[in-house]
N, CA, C and O atoms as a GROMACS GRO file, in nm:
protein
  452
    1ASP      N    1  -1.740  -0.438  -1.406
    1ASP     CA    2  -1.600  -0.477  -1.405
    1ASP      C    3  -1.515  -0.355  -1.368
    1ASP      O    4  -1.527  -0.251  -1.433
    2LEU      N    5  -1.431  -0.367  -1.267
    2LEU     CA    6  -1.350  -0.255  -1.221
    2LEU      C    7  -1.239  -0.219  -1.319
    2LEU      O    8  -1.190  -0.106  -1.318
    3CYS      N    9  -1.200  -0.312  -1.404
    3CYS     CA   10  -1.096  -0.285  -1.504
    3CYS      C   11  -1.161  -0.294  -1.642
    3CYS      O   12  -1.159  -0.400  -1.706
    4ARG      N   13  -1.218  -0.184  -1.687
    4ARG     CA   14  -1.280  -0.183  -1.818
    4ARG      C   15  -1.174  -0.160  -1.923
    4ARG      O   16  -1.092  -0.069  -1.911
    5LYS      N   17  -1.175  -0.243  -2.026
    5LYS     CA   18  -1.077  -0.232  -2.131
    5LYS      C   19  -1.146  -0.193  -2.261
    5LYS      O   20  -1.251  -0.247  -2.295
    6SER      N   21  -1.086  -0.100  -2.333
    6SER     CA   22  -1.139  -0.057  -2.461
    6SER      C   23  -1.023  -0.064  -2.560
    6SER      O   24  -0.949   0.032  -2.577
    7PHE      N   25  -1.008  -0.178  -2.625
    7PHE     CA   26  -0.894  -0.199  -2.713
    7PHE      C   27  -0.936  -0.177  -2.858
    7PHE      O   28  -1.042  -0.221  -2.901
    8SER      N   29  -0.851  -0.110  -2.933
    8SER     CA   30  -0.876  -0.084  -3.074
    8SER      C   31  -0.746  -0.104  -3.150
    8SER      O   32  -0.641  -0.055  -3.109
    9ALA      N   33  -0.754  -0.175  -3.260
    9ALA     CA   34  -0.634  -0.199  -3.340
    9ALA      C   35  -0.606  -0.083  -3.435
    9ALA      O   36  -0.503  -0.081  -3.502
   10GLN      N   37  -0.696   0.014  -3.441
   10GLN     CA   38  -0.677   0.127  -3.531
   10GLN      C   39  -0.555   0.208  -3.489
   10GLN      O   40  -0.539   0.240  -3.371
   11ASP      N   41  -0.473   0.239  -3.582
   11ASP     CA   42  -0.355   0.322  -3.559
   11ASP      C   43  -0.263   0.269  -3.449
   11ASP      O   44  -0.186   0.346  -3.392
   12HIS      N   45  -0.271   0.141  -3.420
   12HIS     CA   46  -0.183   0.079  -3.321
   12HIS      C   47  -0.192   0.149  -3.186
   12HIS      O   48  -0.090   0.175  -3.121
   13SER      N   49  -0.315   0.178  -3.143
   13SER     CA   50  -0.336   0.246  -3.016
   13SER      C   51  -0.458   0.187  -2.945
   13SER      O   52  -0.543   0.124  -3.008
   14PHE      N   53  -0.465   0.208  -2.812
   14PHE     CA   54  -0.582   0.166  -2.735
   14PHE      C   55  -0.584   0.241  -2.603
   14PHE      O   56  -0.487   0.306  -2.566
   15SER      N   57  -0.697   0.231  -2.533
   15SER     CA   58  -0.713   0.294  -2.402
   15SER      C   59  -0.762   0.191  -2.303
   15SER      O   60  -0.829   0.094  -2.340
   16TRP      N   61  -0.728   0.212  -2.175
   16TRP     CA   62  -0.770   0.123  -2.068
   16TRP      C   63  -0.807   0.209  -1.949
   16TRP      O   64  -0.724   0.287  -1.901
   17ASP      N   65  -0.930   0.197  -1.901
   17ASP     CA   66  -0.979   0.272  -1.786
   17ASP      C   67  -0.989   0.178  -1.665
   17ASP      O   68  -1.041   0.067  -1.677
   18PHE      N   69  -0.940   0.223  -1.550
   18PHE     CA   70  -0.950   0.143  -1.428
   18PHE      C   71  -0.954   0.236  -1.308
   18PHE      O   72  -0.924   0.355  -1.320
   19GLY      N   73  -0.990   0.182  -1.192
   19GLY     CA   74  -1.010   0.269  -1.076
   19GLY      C   75  -0.934   0.226  -0.953
   19GLY      O   76  -0.895   0.110  -0.937
   20GLY      N   77  -0.913   0.324  -0.865
   20GLY     CA   78  -0.861   0.302  -0.731
   20GLY      C   79  -0.974   0.333  -0.635
   20GLY      O   80  -1.028   0.444  -0.638
   21TRP      N   81  -1.012   0.239  -0.551
   21TRP     CA   82  -1.134   0.249  -0.472
   21TRP      C   83  -1.106   0.254  -0.322
   21TRP      O   84  -0.995   0.227  -0.277
   22THR      N   85  -1.209   0.289  -0.248
   22THR     CA   86  -1.205   0.286  -0.102
   22THR      C   87  -1.300   0.179  -0.054
   22THR      O   88  -1.414   0.170  -0.100
   23ALA      N   89  -1.253   0.097   0.040
   23ALA     CA   90  -1.338  -0.005   0.102
   23ALA      C   91  -1.286  -0.030   0.243
   23ALA      O   92  -1.165  -0.043   0.264
   24HIS      N   93  -1.375  -0.039   0.339
   24HIS     CA   94  -1.339  -0.070   0.477
   24HIS      C   95  -1.229   0.020   0.532
   24HIS      O   96  -1.132  -0.029   0.591
   25GLN      N   97  -1.243   0.149   0.514
   25GLN     CA   98  -1.149   0.251   0.561
   25GLN      C   99  -1.012   0.244   0.496
   25GLN      O  100  -0.914   0.293   0.552
   26VAL      N  101  -1.003   0.183   0.378
   26VAL     CA  102  -0.877   0.172   0.306
   26VAL      C  103  -0.897   0.229   0.165
   26VAL      O  104  -0.988   0.188   0.094
   27THR      N  105  -0.812   0.324   0.126
   27THR     CA  106  -0.816   0.381  -0.008
   27THR      C  107  -0.695   0.331  -0.085
   27THR      O  108  -0.582   0.341  -0.038
   28TRP      N  109  -0.718   0.276  -0.204
   28TRP     CA  110  -0.611   0.222  -0.288
   28TRP      C  111  -0.574   0.324  -0.395
   28TRP      O  112  -0.662   0.386  -0.455
   29GLU      N  113  -0.443   0.342  -0.419
   29GLU     CA  114  -0.400   0.427  -0.528
   29GLU      C  115  -0.281   0.363  -0.599
   29GLU      O  116  -0.195   0.301  -0.537
   30LEU      N  117  -0.279   0.378  -0.730
   30LEU     CA  118  -0.171   0.324  -0.812
   30LEU      C  119  -0.047   0.410  -0.792
   30LEU      O  120  -0.052   0.532  -0.809
   31ASP      N  121   0.065   0.346  -0.754
   31ASP     CA  122   0.185   0.427  -0.733
   31ASP      C  123   0.304   0.384  -0.818
   31ASP      O  124   0.400   0.461  -0.832
   32GLN      N  125   0.302   0.265  -0.876
   32GLN     CA  126   0.410   0.223  -0.965
   32GLN      C  127   0.351   0.144  -1.080
   32GLN      O  128   0.260   0.063  -1.061
   33LEU      N  129   0.405   0.167  -1.198
   33LEU     CA  130   0.359   0.097  -1.317
   33LEU      C  131   0.480   0.066  -1.404
   33LEU      O  132   0.566   0.152  -1.425
   34GLN      N  133   0.484  -0.057  -1.454
   34GLN     CA  134   0.588  -0.097  -1.549
   34GLN      C  135   0.520  -0.161  -1.669
   34GLN      O  136   0.424  -0.237  -1.655
   35ILE      N  137   0.573  -0.130  -1.785
   35ILE     CA  138   0.526  -0.195  -1.907
   35ILE      C  139   0.648  -0.254  -1.975
   35ILE      O  140   0.743  -0.184  -2.007
   36ASN      N  141   0.643  -0.384  -1.997
   36ASN     CA  142   0.756  -0.458  -2.054
   36ASN      C  143   0.885  -0.430  -1.977
   36ASN      O  144   0.993  -0.418  -2.036
   37GLY      N  145   0.872  -0.421  -1.846
   37GLY     CA  146   0.988  -0.403  -1.759
   37GLY      C  147   1.039  -0.260  -1.749
   37GLY      O  148   1.136  -0.234  -1.677
   38GLU      N  149   0.978  -0.167  -1.821
   38GLU     CA  150   1.021  -0.027  -1.817
   38GLU      C  151   0.928   0.054  -1.727
   38GLU      O  152   0.806   0.037  -1.734
   39PRO      N  153   0.984   0.142  -1.642
   39PRO     CA  154   0.898   0.222  -1.555
   39PRO      C  155   0.816   0.324  -1.634
   39PRO      O  156   0.865   0.384  -1.729
   40VAL      N  157   0.692   0.341  -1.592
   40VAL     CA  158   0.602   0.439  -1.651
   40VAL      C  159   0.564   0.537  -1.540
   40VAL      O  160   0.527   0.495  -1.431
   41THR      N  161   0.572   0.665  -1.568
   41THR     CA  162   0.539   0.766  -1.469
   41THR      C  163   0.390   0.767  -1.441
   41THR      O  164   0.308   0.780  -1.532
   42VAL      N  165   0.354   0.753  -1.311
   42VAL     CA  166   0.215   0.759  -1.268
   42VAL      C  167   0.195   0.891  -1.195
   42VAL      O  168   0.256   0.913  -1.091
   43PRO      N  169   0.110   0.980  -1.248
   43PRO     CA  170   0.088   1.106  -1.179
   43PRO      C  171   0.005   1.086  -1.053
   43PRO      O  172  -0.076   0.993  -1.046
   44MET      N  173   0.024   1.172  -0.956
   44MET     CA  174  -0.054   1.167  -0.832
   44MET      C  175  -0.149   1.285  -0.831
   44MET      O  176  -0.115   1.396  -0.874
   45VAL      N  177  -0.270   1.260  -0.782
   45VAL     CA  178  -0.368   1.367  -0.768
   45VAL      C  179  -0.428   1.357  -0.628
   45VAL      O  180  -0.460   1.248  -0.582
   46ALA      N  181  -0.441   1.471  -0.562
   46ALA     CA  182  -0.503   1.472  -0.429
   46ALA      C  183  -0.649   1.434  -0.442
   46ALA      O  184  -0.715   1.468  -0.541
   47VAL      N  185  -0.701   1.363  -0.343
   47VAL     CA  186  -0.840   1.316  -0.352
   47VAL      C  187  -0.939   1.432  -0.354
   47VAL      O  188  -1.051   1.415  -0.404
   48LYS      N  189  -0.902   1.547  -0.303
   48LYS     CA  190  -0.992   1.664  -0.303
   48LYS      C  191  -0.976   1.750  -0.428
   48LYS      O  192  -1.046   1.850  -0.443
   49SER      N  193  -0.887   1.712  -0.518
   49SER     CA  194  -0.860   1.791  -0.638
   49SER      C  195  -0.972   1.773  -0.742
   49SER      O  196  -1.032   1.666  -0.754
   50ASP      N  197  -0.997   1.881  -0.817
   50ASP     CA  198  -1.092   1.872  -0.928
   50ASP      C  199  -1.018   1.873  -1.062
   50ASP      O  200  -1.080   1.891  -1.167
   51LYS      N  201  -0.888   1.854  -1.058
   51LYS     CA  202  -0.804   1.856  -1.178
   51LYS      C  203  -0.774   1.714  -1.227
   51LYS      O  204  -0.771   1.620  -1.147
   52THR      N  205  -0.753   1.701  -1.357
   52THR     CA  206  -0.700   1.578  -1.414
   52THR      C  207  -0.550   1.598  -1.433
   52THR      O  208  -0.508   1.697  -1.493
   53VAL      N  209  -0.470   1.506  -1.381
   53VAL     CA  210  -0.325   1.515  -1.391
   53VAL      C  211  -0.278   1.409  -1.491
   53VAL      O  212  -0.324   1.295  -1.487
   54THR      N  213  -0.188   1.447  -1.581
   54THR     CA  214  -0.145   1.359  -1.690
   54THR      C  215   0.007   1.356  -1.699
   54THR      O  216   0.073   1.458  -1.683
   55GLU      N  217   0.061   1.237  -1.723
   55GLU     CA  218   0.205   1.219  -1.748
   55GLU      C  219   0.221   1.126  -1.868
   55GLU      O  220   0.143   1.033  -1.886
   56THR      N  221   0.322   1.153  -1.950
   56THR     CA  222   0.348   1.071  -2.068
   56THR      C  223   0.489   1.013  -2.059
   56THR      O  224   0.584   1.084  -2.026
   57THR      N  225   0.500   0.885  -2.089
   57THR     CA  226   0.629   0.815  -2.093
   57THR      C  227   0.641   0.749  -2.230
   57THR      O  228   0.545   0.689  -2.279
   58THR      N  229   0.757   0.759  -2.292
   58THR     CA  230   0.782   0.688  -2.418
   58THR      C  231   0.878   0.573  -2.389
   58THR      O  232   0.988   0.594  -2.340
   59LEU      N  233   0.834   0.451  -2.420
   59LEU     CA  234   0.918   0.333  -2.398
   59LEU      C  235   1.032   0.331  -2.499
   59LEU      O  236   1.030   0.404  -2.598
   60SER      N  237   1.132   0.249  -2.473
   60SER     CA  238   1.249   0.242  -2.561
   60SER      C  239   1.213   0.196  -2.702
   60SER      O  240   1.288   0.221  -2.796
   61THR      N  241   1.098   0.130  -2.718
   61THR     CA  242   1.053   0.084  -2.849
   61THR      C  243   0.976   0.190  -2.926
   61THR      O  244   0.940   0.170  -3.042
   62GLY      N  245   0.951   0.305  -2.862
   62GLY     CA  246   0.875   0.412  -2.926
   62GLY      C  247   0.727   0.413  -2.889
   62GLY      O  248   0.655   0.504  -2.928
   63THR      N  249   0.682   0.312  -2.815
   63THR     CA  250   0.543   0.309  -2.769
   63THR      C  251   0.522   0.422  -2.669
   63THR      O  252   0.599   0.436  -2.574
   64LYS      N  253   0.418   0.502  -2.690
   64LYS     CA  254   0.390   0.618  -2.605
   64LYS      C  255   0.276   0.582  -2.509
   64LYS      O  256   0.167   0.542  -2.551
   65ILE      N  257   0.303   0.598  -2.379
   65ILE     CA  258   0.207   0.567  -2.273
   65ILE      C  259   0.170   0.697  -2.202
   65ILE      O  260   0.257   0.766  -2.150
   66THR      N  261   0.042   0.730  -2.199
   66THR     CA  262  -0.006   0.847  -2.127
   66THR      C  263  -0.101   0.801  -2.018
   66THR      O  264  -0.200   0.733  -2.045
   67ILE      N  265  -0.071   0.839  -1.894
   67ILE     CA  266  -0.155   0.806  -1.779
   67ILE      C  267  -0.222   0.935  -1.732
   67ILE      O  268  -0.155   1.036  -1.708
   68SER      N  269  -0.354   0.930  -1.718
   68SER     CA  270  -0.432   1.044  -1.666
   68SER      C  271  -0.506   0.997  -1.541
   68SER      O  272  -0.560   0.887  -1.538
   69VAL      N  273  -0.507   1.082  -1.438
   69VAL     CA  274  -0.572   1.047  -1.311
   69VAL      C  275  -0.668   1.160  -1.272
   69VAL      O  276  -0.633   1.278  -1.279
   70THR      N  277  -0.788   1.121  -1.231
   70THR     CA  278  -0.888   1.215  -1.180
   70THR      C  279  -0.942   1.161  -1.050
   70THR      O  280  -0.947   1.040  -1.030
   71SER      N  281  -0.982   1.250  -0.961
   71SER     CA  282  -1.039   1.211  -0.833
   71SER      C  283  -1.186   1.251  -0.828
   71SER      O  284  -1.229   1.342  -0.899
   72ASN      N  285  -1.262   1.183  -0.744
   72ASN     CA  286  -1.403   1.220  -0.725
   72ASN      C  287  -1.422   1.324  -0.615
   72ASN      O  288  -1.534   1.361  -0.583
   73ARG      N  289  -1.311   1.371  -0.556
   73ARG     CA  290  -1.312   1.471  -0.448
   73ARG      C  291  -1.373   1.416  -0.320
   73ARG      O  292  -1.427   1.491  -0.239
   74GLY      N  293  -1.363   1.284  -0.301
   74GLY     CA  294  -1.415   1.220  -0.180
   74GLY      C  295  -1.316   1.227  -0.065
   74GLY      O  296  -1.216   1.298  -0.072
   75ASP      N  297  -1.346   1.153   0.040
   75ASP     CA  298  -1.262   1.150   0.160
   75ASP      C  299  -1.183   1.020   0.165
   75ASP      O  300  -1.238   0.912   0.144
   76ASN      N  301  -1.050   1.031   0.194
   76ASN     CA  302  -0.970   0.910   0.214
   76ASN      C  303  -1.032   0.826   0.323
   76ASN      O  304  -1.075   0.878   0.426
   77GLY      N  305  -1.038   0.697   0.300
   77GLY     CA  306  -1.090   0.605   0.401
   77GLY      C  307  -1.240   0.590   0.402
   77GLY      O  308  -1.294   0.508   0.477
   78SER      N  309  -1.312   0.669   0.318
   78SER     CA  310  -1.457   0.652   0.316
   78SER      C  311  -1.516   0.658   0.176
   78SER      O  312  -1.582   0.563   0.134
   79SER      N  313  -1.493   0.767   0.104
   79SER     CA  314  -1.561   0.780  -0.025
   79SER      C  315  -1.468   0.814  -0.142
   79SER      O  316  -1.515   0.841  -0.252
   80ALA      N  317  -1.337   0.814  -0.119
   80ALA     CA  318  -1.243   0.854  -0.224
   80ALA      C  319  -1.231   0.747  -0.332
   80ALA      O  320  -1.223   0.628  -0.303
   81THR      N  321  -1.230   0.792  -0.456
   81THR     CA  322  -1.196   0.706  -0.569
   81THR      C  323  -1.111   0.786  -0.665
   81THR      O  324  -1.121   0.909  -0.672
   82ARG      N  325  -1.027   0.717  -0.738
   82ARG     CA  326  -0.948   0.778  -0.844
   82ARG      C  327  -0.975   0.700  -0.971
   82ARG      O  328  -0.982   0.577  -0.969
   83ARG      N  329  -0.988   0.771  -1.081
   83ARG     CA  330  -1.007   0.708  -1.211
   83ARG      C  331  -0.877   0.722  -1.288
   83ARG      O  332  -0.823   0.832  -1.302
   84TYR      N  333  -0.828   0.610  -1.337
   84TYR     CA  334  -0.704   0.608  -1.415
   84TYR      C  335  -0.738   0.576  -1.560
   84TYR      O  336  -0.825   0.493  -1.588
   85ARG      N  337  -0.670   0.642  -1.651
   85ARG     CA  338  -0.685   0.611  -1.792
   85ARG      C  339  -0.545   0.597  -1.849
   85ARG      O  340  -0.460   0.685  -1.833
   86MET      N  341  -0.522   0.485  -1.916
   86MET     CA  342  -0.395   0.462  -1.983
   86MET      C  343  -0.421   0.462  -2.133
   86MET      O  344  -0.492   0.377  -2.185
   87ASP      N  345  -0.362   0.560  -2.202
   87ASP     CA  346  -0.371   0.567  -2.347
   87ASP      C  347  -0.238   0.521  -2.405
   87ASP      O  348  -0.132   0.568  -2.363
   88VAL      N  349  -0.244   0.428  -2.500
   88VAL     CA  350  -0.124   0.371  -2.561
   88VAL      C  351  -0.127   0.405  -2.710
   88VAL      O  352  -0.226   0.380  -2.778
   89GLU      N  353  -0.018   0.461  -2.758
   89GLU     CA  354  -0.008   0.499  -2.899
   89GLU      C  355   0.121   0.442  -2.958
   89GLU      O  356   0.218   0.415  -2.887
   90ASN      N  357   0.120   0.426  -3.091
   90ASN     CA  358   0.238   0.380  -3.164
   90ASN      C  359   0.288   0.245  -3.112
   90ASN      O  360   0.408   0.223  -3.099
   91CYS      N  361   0.194   0.156  -3.083
   91CYS     CA  362   0.229   0.027  -3.022
   91CYS      C  363   0.235  -0.082  -3.129
   91CYS      O  364   0.135  -0.112  -3.194
   92TYR      N  365   0.353  -0.141  -3.145
   92TYR     CA  366   0.374  -0.249  -3.241
   92TYR      C  367   0.431  -0.372  -3.170
   92TYR      O  368   0.506  -0.449  -3.230
   93GLU      N  369   0.395  -0.390  -3.044
   93GLU     CA  370   0.450  -0.500  -2.963
   93GLU      C  371   0.345  -0.550  -2.865
   93GLU      O  372   0.246  -0.482  -2.840
   94ASN      N  373   0.367  -0.668  -2.810
   94ASN     CA  374   0.284  -0.715  -2.700
   94ASN      C  375   0.326  -0.641  -2.574
   94ASN      O  376   0.444  -0.611  -2.554
   95LEU      N  377   0.228  -0.612  -2.487
   95LEU     CA  378   0.258  -0.538  -2.365
   95LEU      C  379   0.230  -0.625  -2.243
   95LEU      O  380   0.128  -0.693  -2.235
   96THR      N  381   0.324  -0.623  -2.149
   96THR     CA  382   0.304  -0.685  -2.019
   96THR      C  383   0.302  -0.572  -1.916
   96THR      O  384   0.400  -0.500  -1.900
   97VAL      N  385   0.188  -0.559  -1.846
   97VAL     CA  386   0.170  -0.450  -1.751
   97VAL      C  387   0.182  -0.503  -1.610
   97VAL      O  388   0.116  -0.600  -1.574
   98SER      N  389   0.267  -0.439  -1.530
   98SER     CA  390   0.284  -0.473  -1.388
   98SER      C  391   0.257  -0.346  -1.309
   98SER      O  392   0.300  -0.237  -1.347
   99ALA      N  393   0.185  -0.361  -1.197
   99ALA     CA  394   0.150  -0.243  -1.117
   99ALA      C  395   0.163  -0.272  -0.969
   99ALA      O  396   0.150  -0.386  -0.925
  100THR      N  397   0.190  -0.166  -0.893
  100THR     CA  398   0.192  -0.172  -0.747
  100THR      C  399   0.093  -0.069  -0.697
  100THR      O  400   0.093   0.046  -0.740
  101TRP      N  401   0.009  -0.112  -0.604
  101TRP     CA  402  -0.092  -0.024  -0.544
  101TRP      C  403  -0.051   0.006  -0.400
  101TRP      O  404  -0.005  -0.082  -0.328
  102SER      N  405  -0.068   0.131  -0.360
  102SER     CA  406  -0.046   0.172  -0.221
  102SER      C  407  -0.180   0.177  -0.150
  102SER      O  408  -0.284   0.199  -0.211
  103VAL      N  409  -0.173   0.156  -0.022
  103VAL     CA  410  -0.293   0.161   0.062
  103VAL      C  411  -0.284   0.283   0.152
  103VAL      O  412  -0.183   0.303   0.219
  104ILE      N  413  -0.389   0.362   0.153
  104ILE     CA  414  -0.399   0.474   0.246
  104ILE      C  415  -0.503   0.434   0.349
  104ILE      O  416  -0.621   0.419   0.318
  105ILE      N  417  -0.458   0.415   0.472
  105ILE     CA  418  -0.548   0.373   0.579
  105ILE      C  419  -0.582   0.494   0.663
  105ILE      O  420  -0.494   0.565   0.711
  106THR      N  421  -0.710   0.516   0.681
  106THR     CA  422  -0.755   0.627   0.763
  106THR      C  423  -0.816   0.572   0.890
  106THR      O  424  -0.911   0.493   0.885
  107ARG      N  425  -0.764   0.612   1.001
  107ARG     CA  426  -0.814   0.568   1.131
  107ARG      C  427  -0.836   0.690   1.218
  107ARG      O  428  -0.760   0.787   1.210
  108SER      N  429  -0.938   0.686   1.298
  108SER     CA  430  -0.961   0.792   1.396
  108SER      C  431  -0.920   0.738   1.531
  108SER      O  432  -0.962   0.630   1.572
  109TRP      N  433  -0.839   0.815   1.600
  109TRP     CA  434  -0.796   0.775   1.734
  109TRP      C  435  -0.861   0.868   1.834
  109TRP      O  436  -0.857   0.990   1.819
  110TYR      N  437  -0.919   0.811   1.933
  110TYR     CA  438  -0.986   0.888   2.037
  110TYR      C  439  -0.921   0.857   2.170
  110TYR      O  440  -0.880   0.744   2.196
  111SER      N  441  -0.913   0.958   2.255
  111SER     CA  442  -0.863   0.933   2.390
  111SER      C  443  -0.970   0.981   2.486
  111SER      O  444  -1.035   1.083   2.463
  112SER      N  445  -0.986   0.908   2.590
  112SER     CA  446  -1.083   0.951   2.692
  112SER      C  447  -1.005   1.006   2.810
  112SER      O  448  -0.905   0.948   2.853
  113THR      N  449  -1.051   1.117   2.861
  113THR     CA  450  -0.984   1.179   2.975
  113THR      C  451  -1.076   1.188   3.093
  113THR      O  452  -1.036   1.238   3.198
   0.00000   0.00000   0.00000
């Protein structure tokens, strides 16, 4: 399952792991996220990076959302993947998650002379 969920009721927190994949010369990356209609900051990481990039957003209700992104250091359009982890803390409400994915298309153009 590409969207693995690991939910725990302990301490009103949970984590959700999901991925951005490459298929048919198209690499998908998460670029916008909203929870209960509020924007959540999504960090960007270069596909060649070996770093994990993290951003934290606190919703108006006090729910704390932390997004972490790691790359496999692959190539856009062929082998790139990004792993996303959403950690939710201090959550005492139902959550509705909305996301927008961007497509990175890699094409090679050749000219004959």
